C-alpha positions as CSV (number, residue, x, y, z in Angstrom):
1,M,100.4,128.3,111.8
2,R,97.1,128.6,110.5
3,K,98.1,131.0,108.0
4,I,100.4,128.5,106.7
5,G,97.8,125.9,105.4
6,M,95.1,128.6,104.3
7,G,93.5,127.6,100.9
8,R,95.2,124.3,101.1
9,G,93.3,122.6,104.0
10,A,93.1,123.4,107.5
11,V,96.1,123.3,109.9
12,T,95.5,123.1,113.2
13,A,97.5,123.7,116.3
14,Y,97.8,120.5,118.3
15,P,98.3,120.7,122.4
16,R,101.9,119.2,121.8
17,Q,102.7,122.1,119.1
18,L,101.5,124.7,121.8
19,E,103.3,123.2,124.6
20,S,106.4,123.5,122.4
21,L,105.7,126.9,121.6
22,I,105.8,127.6,125.3
23,R,108.6,125.7,126.0
24,L,110.8,127.5,123.2
25,A,109.5,130.9,124.5
26,E,110.5,130.0,128.3
27,A,113.9,128.5,127.0
28,H,114.5,132.1,125.0
29,A,113.8,134.2,128.1
30,R,116.0,131.9,130.0
31,M,118.9,132.5,127.6
32,R,118.4,136.4,128.2
33,L,118.5,135.5,132.1
34,S,115.0,136.3,132.5
35,N,112.3,134.7,134.7
36,V,109.9,136.5,132.5
37,V,108.6,135.5,129.3
38,E,108.0,138.4,127.0
39,E,106.7,139.0,123.8
40,L,109.9,138.9,122.0
41,D,110.4,135.4,123.5
42,V,107.0,134.3,122.1
43,N,108.2,136.0,118.7
44,E,111.4,134.1,118.6
45,A,109.6,130.9,119.4
46,T,106.8,131.1,116.7
47,R,109.7,131.9,114.4
48,L,111.6,129.0,115.2
49,H,108.7,126.8,115.0
50,K,107.5,128.1,111.7
51,E,111.2,127.5,110.4
52,A,111.1,124.0,111.9
53,I,108.1,123.4,110.0
54,K,109.2,124.7,106.7
55,Q,112.4,122.6,107.0
56,S,110.7,119.3,107.8
57,A,107.3,119.7,106.4
58,T,108.1,121.4,102.5
59,D,107.1,118.8,99.9
60,P,110.4,118.7,97.9
61,K,108.4,118.2,94.7
62,T,105.9,121.1,95.1
63,G,107.8,123.7,97.3
64,Q,104.5,123.8,99.4
65,I,104.3,122.9,103.0
66,D,102.3,119.8,103.7
67,M,101.6,118.9,107.3
68,E,100.9,115.3,106.0
69,I,104.7,114.5,105.7
70,L,105.0,115.1,109.5
71,M,102.1,112.9,110.4
72,T,102.3,110.0,107.5
73,G,105.9,110.6,106.4
74,M,104.7,110.9,102.6
75,S,103.5,114.2,101.1
76,A,100.0,114.5,99.7
77,S,101.6,114.4,96.1
78,S,103.2,111.2,96.7
79,R,100.4,109.4,98.1
80,A,98.2,110.6,95.0
81,K,100.9,109.1,92.7
82,R,100.7,106.2,94.5
83,A,97.1,105.9,94.3
84,E,97.3,106.7,90.6
85,L,99.8,104.0,89.8
86,G,97.9,101.4,91.7
87,K,94.6,102.2,89.5
88,F,96.8,102.1,86.6
89,L,98.5,98.6,87.7
90,I,94.6,97.3,88.3
91,Q,93.7,98.3,84.8
92,T,96.6,96.9,83.4
93,L,95.9,93.5,84.9
94,K,92.3,93.8,84.0
95,N,92.6,94.5,80.3
96,A,95.3,91.5,80.0
97,N,92.6,89.4,81.9
98,R,95.8,87.3,83.1
99,S,98.5,86.8,85.6
100,F,101.9,88.6,85.2
101,K,105.3,87.6,86.7
102,M,106.2,90.5,88.9
103,N,108.9,91.9,86.6
104,E,106.7,91.2,83.5
105,L,104.0,93.6,85.3
106,Y,106.6,96.0,86.2
107,D,107.8,96.3,82.3
108,A,104.1,96.5,81.2
109,C,103.5,99.4,83.6
110,K,106.9,101.3,82.9
111,E,105.9,100.9,79.1
112,G,102.3,102.2,79.6
113,Y,102.5,104.5,82.4
114,K,102.6,108.4,81.6
115,D,104.9,109.2,84.3
116,G,107.9,107.5,85.8
117,F,108.2,105.3,88.9
118,S,110.8,103.5,90.5
119,Q,111.2,99.9,91.4
120,I,110.6,100.8,95.0
121,Q,107.5,102.6,94.1
122,Y,106.2,99.8,92.2
123,E,106.9,97.4,94.8
124,M,105.2,99.9,97.6
125,V,102.1,99.9,95.4
126,L,102.0,96.1,95.0
127,R,102.1,95.7,99.0
128,D,99.2,98.2,99.0
129,L,97.1,96.6,96.6
130,Q,97.9,93.3,98.5
131,E,96.9,94.7,101.8
132,E,93.7,96.0,100.1
133,N,92.8,92.5,98.9
134,K,92.8,93.8,95.6
135,I,95.6,91.6,94.0
136,V,97.4,88.3,95.0
137,Q,101.0,87.2,94.6
138,T,101.2,83.4,94.1
139,S,104.2,81.4,95.1
140,N,106.0,81.5,91.9
141,R,106.1,85.5,91.9
142,H,102.9,85.7,89.5
143,I,100.5,88.7,90.3
144,R,96.9,88.4,89.5
145,L,93.6,90.3,90.4
146,K,92.1,89.0,93.4
147,E,88.7,87.1,92.3
148,A,85.4,88.5,93.8
């Protein structure tokens, strides 16, 4: 498991993962009708575990294994893009020095942002910025920077 993350940050084995490997090795031994776990059972448990991680933690954009997907539900590349879009949105509001209607701000960001993004991504970034108290959404669906 540690080898998977070498060079991209530490990947550690959590107690639950180790317990899972033990249960897999024991189950494999039982499938062989053995009461004793042998090295071949441990090897198969390790192979199954690695394959499960590959299938569930591979970032579809980079093809790299990203354990953050399992912990947060979002890959590091997606989080970085979301943060970048948030910075761009804040800068758009600062440069305009006014409030925008939600769809107007969306169009302005779509026009000026170098990478594409979806309506859902835009709304998630708006929610993040509101939670961080960086922007305010008024009752008439206008977005503005939060005053200091």
